[in-house]
Structures are given as structure tokens and as C-alpha cells.
C-alpha positions as CSV (number, residue, x, y, z in Angstrom):
1,X,14.6,-71.9,28.0
2,X,12.5,-69.0,26.7
3,X,13.1,-69.9,23.0
4,X,11.4,-73.4,23.3
5,X,8.4,-71.9,25.0
6,X,8.2,-69.2,22.3
7,X,8.4,-71.9,19.5
8,X,5.6,-73.9,21.2
9,X,3.4,-70.8,21.6
10,X,4.0,-70.0,17.9
11,X,3.2,-73.6,16.8
12,X,0.1,-73.6,18.9
13,X,-1.0,-70.2,17.3
14,X,-0.3,-71.6,13.8
15,X,-2.4,-74.7,14.6
16,X,-5.3,-72.6,15.9
17,X,-5.1,-70.3,12.8
18,X,-5.0,-73.3,10.5
19,X,-8.0,-74.8,12.3
20,X,-9.9,-71.5,11.9
21,X,-9.0,-71.3,8.2
22,X,-10.2,-74.9,7.6
23,X,-13.4,-74.2,9.5
24,X,-14.1,-71.1,7.6
25,X,-13.4,-72.8,4.3
26,X,-15.5,-75.7,5.1
27,X,-18.3,-73.5,6.3
28,X,-18.2,-71.4,3.1
29,X,-18.3,-74.6,1.0
30,X,-21.4,-75.8,3.1
31,X,-23.1,-72.5,2.6
32,X,-22.6,-71.2,6.2
33,X,-21.6,-67.5,6.5
34,X,-18.4,-66.9,8.4
35,X,-19.5,-63.5,9.7
36,X,-22.8,-61.8,9.7
37,X,-22.9,-57.9,9.7
38,X,-26.1,-56.1,10.5
39,X,-26.9,-52.4,11.2
40,X,-27.4,-51.6,14.9
41,X,-29.8,-48.8,14.2
42,X,-27.4,-46.1,15.3
43,X,-25.4,-45.8,12.1
44,X,-23.0,-48.6,13.0
45,X,-22.9,-52.3,12.6
46,X,-22.9,-55.3,14.8
47,X,-21.1,-58.6,14.0
48,X,-22.0,-62.1,14.9
49,X,-20.7,-65.5,14.1
50,X,-23.3,-68.2,13.2
51,X,-23.7,-71.1,15.7
52,X,-23.0,-73.6,12.9
53,X,-19.5,-72.1,12.5
54,X,-18.8,-72.2,16.2
55,X,-19.9,-75.8,16.3
56,X,-17.8,-76.6,13.3
57,X,-14.7,-75.0,14.8
58,X,-15.3,-76.8,18.1
59,X,-15.6,-80.1,16.2
60,X,-12.1,-79.6,14.7
61,X,-10.7,-79.8,18.3
62,X,-11.7,-83.4,18.4
63,X,-10.0,-84.4,15.1
64,X,-6.8,-85.6,16.9
65,X,-8.8,-87.5,19.3
66,X,-10.7,-89.2,16.4
67,X,-7.4,-90.0,14.8
68,X,-5.9,-91.6,17.9
69,X,-8.9,-93.5,19.1
70,X,-11.1,-94.4,16.2
71,X,-8.5,-95.5,13.6
72,X,-5.7,-98.0,13.2
73,X,-3.2,-95.4,14.6
74,X,-3.2,-96.8,18.1
75,X,-2.1,-100.3,17.2
76,X,0.4,-99.2,14.6
77,X,2.3,-96.6,16.8
78,X,2.4,-99.2,19.7
79,X,3.9,-101.8,17.5
80,X,6.5,-99.5,16.1
81,X,7.5,-98.2,19.5
82,X,7.9,-101.7,20.9
83,X,10.0,-102.7,17.9
84,X,12.3,-99.9,18.5
85,X,12.6,-101.0,22.2
86,X,13.1,-104.6,21.2
87,X,16.0,-103.6,19.0
88,X,17.6,-101.8,21.9
89,X,17.4,-98.4,20.1
90,X,16.2,-95.4,22.2
91,X,16.1,-92.7,19.7
92,X,16.4,-94.4,16.3
93,X,14.2,-94.1,14.4
94,X,13.2,-90.7,16.0
95,X,9.8,-90.2,17.4
96,X,8.9,-87.9,14.3
97,X,9.7,-90.7,11.9
98,X,7.7,-93.2,13.8
99,X,4.6,-90.9,14.1
100,X,4.9,-90.0,10.4
101,X,5.1,-93.6,9.4
102,X,2.2,-94.5,11.6
103,X,0.1,-91.6,10.1
104,X,0.7,-92.7,6.6
105,X,0.0,-96.4,7.4
106,X,-3.1,-95.2,9.0
107,X,-4.1,-93.3,5.9
108,X,-3.4,-96.4,3.8
109,X,-5.4,-98.7,6.1
110,X,-8.3,-96.4,6.6
111,X,-8.4,-95.4,2.9
112,X,-11.5,-97.4,2.0
113,X,-13.3,-96.0,5.1
114,X,-12.3,-92.4,4.3
115,X,-13.4,-92.9,0.7
116,X,-16.8,-94.0,1.8
117,X,-17.1,-91.1,4.1
118,X,-16.1,-88.7,1.4
119,X,-18.5,-90.2,-1.2
120,X,-21.5,-90.6,1.1
121,X,-21.2,-87.7,3.5
122,X,-18.7,-85.0,2.7
123,X,-19.4,-84.5,-1.0
124,X,-23.1,-84.5,-0.7
125,X,-22.8,-82.0,2.2
126,X,-20.5,-79.7,0.1
127,X,-23.0,-80.0,-2.7
128,X,-25.9,-78.9,-0.4
129,X,-27.8,-82.2,-1.1
130,X,-27.9,-83.2,2.6
131,X,-27.7,-81.4,5.9
132,X,-24.8,-81.5,8.4
133,X,-26.8,-83.9,10.7
134,X,-27.4,-86.3,7.9
135,X,-23.7,-86.1,6.8
136,X,-22.7,-87.1,10.3
137,X,-25.1,-90.0,10.2
138,X,-23.8,-91.2,6.9
139,X,-20.1,-90.8,8.0
140,X,-20.8,-92.8,11.2
141,X,-21.7,-96.0,9.2
142,X,-18.3,-97.0,7.7
143,X,-16.4,-95.8,10.7
144,X,-18.7,-97.9,13.0
145,X,-18.3,-100.9,10.8
146,X,-14.6,-100.6,10.9
147,X,-14.4,-100.4,14.7
148,X,-16.9,-103.2,15.2
149,X,-14.8,-105.5,13.0
150,X,-11.7,-104.9,15.1
151,X,-13.3,-104.9,18.5
152,X,-13.2,-108.0,20.7
153,X,-16.6,-109.2,21.8
154,X,-15.4,-109.5,25.5
155,X,-14.1,-106.0,25.5
156,X,-17.4,-104.7,24.0
157,X,-19.3,-106.8,26.7
158,X,-17.2,-105.3,29.5
159,X,-18.0,-101.7,28.5
160,X,-21.7,-102.5,27.9
161,X,-21.7,-103.9,31.5
162,X,-20.0,-100.8,32.8
163,X,-22.5,-98.7,31.0
164,X,-25.4,-100.3,32.9
165,X,-25.9,-103.7,31.3
166,X,-28.2,-102.5,28.6
167,X,-28.4,-105.0,25.6
168,X,-28.7,-104.1,22.0
169,X,-30.1,-106.2,19.1
170,X,-26.8,-105.9,17.2
171,X,-23.4,-104.3,17.6
172,X,-24.3,-101.7,14.9
173,X,-26.7,-100.2,17.4
174,X,-24.1,-99.9,20.3
175,X,-23.6,-96.1,21.0
176,X,-20.2,-94.6,20.3
177,X,-19.6,-93.9,24.0
178,X,-19.4,-97.6,24.5
179,X,-17.9,-98.7,21.2
180,X,-15.0,-96.4,21.2
181,X,-13.4,-97.4,24.5
182,X,-14.0,-101.0,23.7
183,X,-12.2,-100.5,20.3
184,X,-9.3,-98.7,21.9
185,X,-8.9,-101.5,24.5
186,X,-8.9,-104.1,21.8
187,X,-6.4,-102.2,19.8
188,X,-4.1,-101.9,22.9
189,X,-4.4,-105.6,23.6
190,X,-3.6,-106.5,20.0
191,X,-0.7,-104.0,19.8
192,X,0.9,-105.5,22.9
193,X,0.4,-109.1,21.7
194,X,2.2,-108.2,18.5
195,X,4.9,-106.4,20.4
196,X,5.5,-109.4,22.6
197,X,6.0,-111.7,19.5
198,X,8.5,-109.1,18.1
199,X,10.4,-109.1,21.4
200,X,11.0,-112.9,21.6
201,X,13.7,-113.3,19.0
202,X,15.6,-110.3,20.2
203,X,15.3,-111.4,23.8
204,X,16.8,-114.8,22.8
205,X,19.8,-113.0,21.3
206,X,20.2,-111.0,24.4
207,X,20.2,-114.1,26.6
208,X,22.6,-116.0,24.4
209,X,25.1,-113.1,24.1
210,X,25.0,-112.6,27.9
211,X,25.5,-116.3,28.6
212,X,28.4,-116.6,26.1
213,X,30.1,-113.5,27.5
214,X,29.8,-114.7,31.1
215,X,31.2,-118.2,30.1
216,X,34.2,-116.4,28.5
217,X,34.8,-114.2,31.5
218,X,34.2,-111.0,29.6
219,X,32.7,-109.1,32.5
220,X,33.9,-105.6,31.5
221,X,32.3,-105.6,28.1
222,X,28.6,-104.7,28.1
223,X,26.4,-107.4,26.5
224,X,24.4,-104.7,24.8
225,X,27.3,-103.5,22.8
226,X,27.6,-107.0,21.3
227,X,23.9,-107.9,21.0
228,X,22.9,-104.7,19.3
229,X,24.8,-105.3,16.1
230,X,23.6,-108.9,16.0
231,X,20.0,-107.8,16.5
232,X,20.3,-105.2,13.7
233,X,21.9,-107.7,11.4
234,X,19.2,-110.2,12.0
235,X,16.5,-107.6,11.5
236,X,18.1,-106.4,8.2
237,X,18.6,-110.0,6.9
238,X,15.0,-111.0,7.3
239,X,13.8,-107.7,5.9
240,X,12.2,-106.8,9.2
241,X,10.6,-103.5,8.2
242,X,8.7,-105.1,5.3
243,X,7.5,-108.0,7.5
244,X,6.3,-105.7,10.3
245,X,4.6,-103.1,8.2
246,X,3.1,-105.7,5.8
247,X,1.7,-107.7,8.8
248,X,0.2,-104.6,10.3
249,X,-1.6,-103.6,7.1
250,X,-2.7,-107.3,6.4
251,X,-4.1,-107.4,9.9
252,X,-6.7,-104.8,8.9
253,X,-7.2,-105.8,5.3
254,X,-7.8,-109.5,5.9
């Protein structure tokens, strides 16, 4: 029991150290000093960390939340998880494989958005051509456009109503505190809709197998042990992984 806890603590420490290194490297590239040393007037020195670096390190904490809620990751991981359940497999593929596949699919889908952010915000910031505030404003534009495209109007209207009913001339002017939950709600709904369609053919196989086994009086044999190979065979014959992954990607590229 102590070993898993130790491993988790070591992993957490490694993540924190990596975040600090990334923050320091980014700060150095942006011209922000990582540590200021000044004489204290008594023959010693005082050390201070710039506020910009503290804000940058704090912002890195929100990177996982940004990945989960402001990209295509939510829909992709939901569909892949429901696909595994529809096949009747509990641990195959493992969670690590599903998350890794979802991450790389997210990088593929979000590639144009990330490219625009890099060209318009990150590179000019590193070249000291724009300030950090201007970089954030420029990075917001392609990400906002992506989320607006994938957000249902009824979901956006719901959160606008919950936020006080204030109206905006266009969706581009809706604040992020309203747009992000509306986008996540739309992604959840779309993911479950796709998962329902994936479940249907496998559900038919389960029903047919259970009905045939009952009619034959095979009560001692579990229907799952018979339907599972049939579902796997069907999924392989129709090239299921290509269909699912291709449909997920095309849903965003359309």
C-alpha cells in the first residue's frame, strides 16, 4: 500500500518540477527574469520572483482543464469509452491506450487551431513583438471560433439565461465563462449520441444470442461468452476502428 502512494507522490513531484521548468523556460524566452537578486544593504542579498513568472506558473495549472474542456478531447474519450462498453470489454483496450489515442486525435483535430495560436500569439510573444496580454487576446480568437462552431445554440442560450439573460450582438462576443460550459455540454450530448448509435448493432447481437440460447435451452452457458466473439468479429470485419476514428475526425473537419 505504501509503494503506490510513494509512486503517486513521486509522479506528482515530477509533474510539478516539469511545470516549473516549462514556466522558467517560457519566462526566459519571453524576457522575464526567473529570479531577481538584490543587495539588502547589510552585506547580503535578497531574492524575489517576478509576478509575471508566478502568474505564468499558476496558468500552467489550468492546462489540463483547458485540454479537457476547450478541445475535442471530451467527445473523443466519451465515444471511445462507450465503444469499449458496447463491445463488452471492461479493460481492453486499457485506459492508458484510450487516453493516449484520444490525446493524439485531439492534437490532430486541433492542429489548425494550435497552428494559428502559435503563429499569431506564441511566436510573436517569444520574439518580444507583442505583450503577454496581447498574446492572450490573439490566442483566444481561433479557440473561440472552434468552440462556437461546435456549440449548439440552445446550449449557449441556456447558459446565457443562467448568467443573467444578457444578450450579445454575436456569439464572438460571448464571454468564456458562458461559452466554455455551453461547449462542454454540447460535446457531452454529441458524444452520447454517437455512443448510442454505436451501441445499437451490438445490442441487437446480444438480444439475438440471448433469444437463440433460451430457445435451445442452453441456460447454463452465459450469453456474453457467445456474443462477445460475434461482436468482435463484426467489429473487425467492418473495420470498426477506422470507421469510428474517421467519423470522429470528420465530425470536426467538416
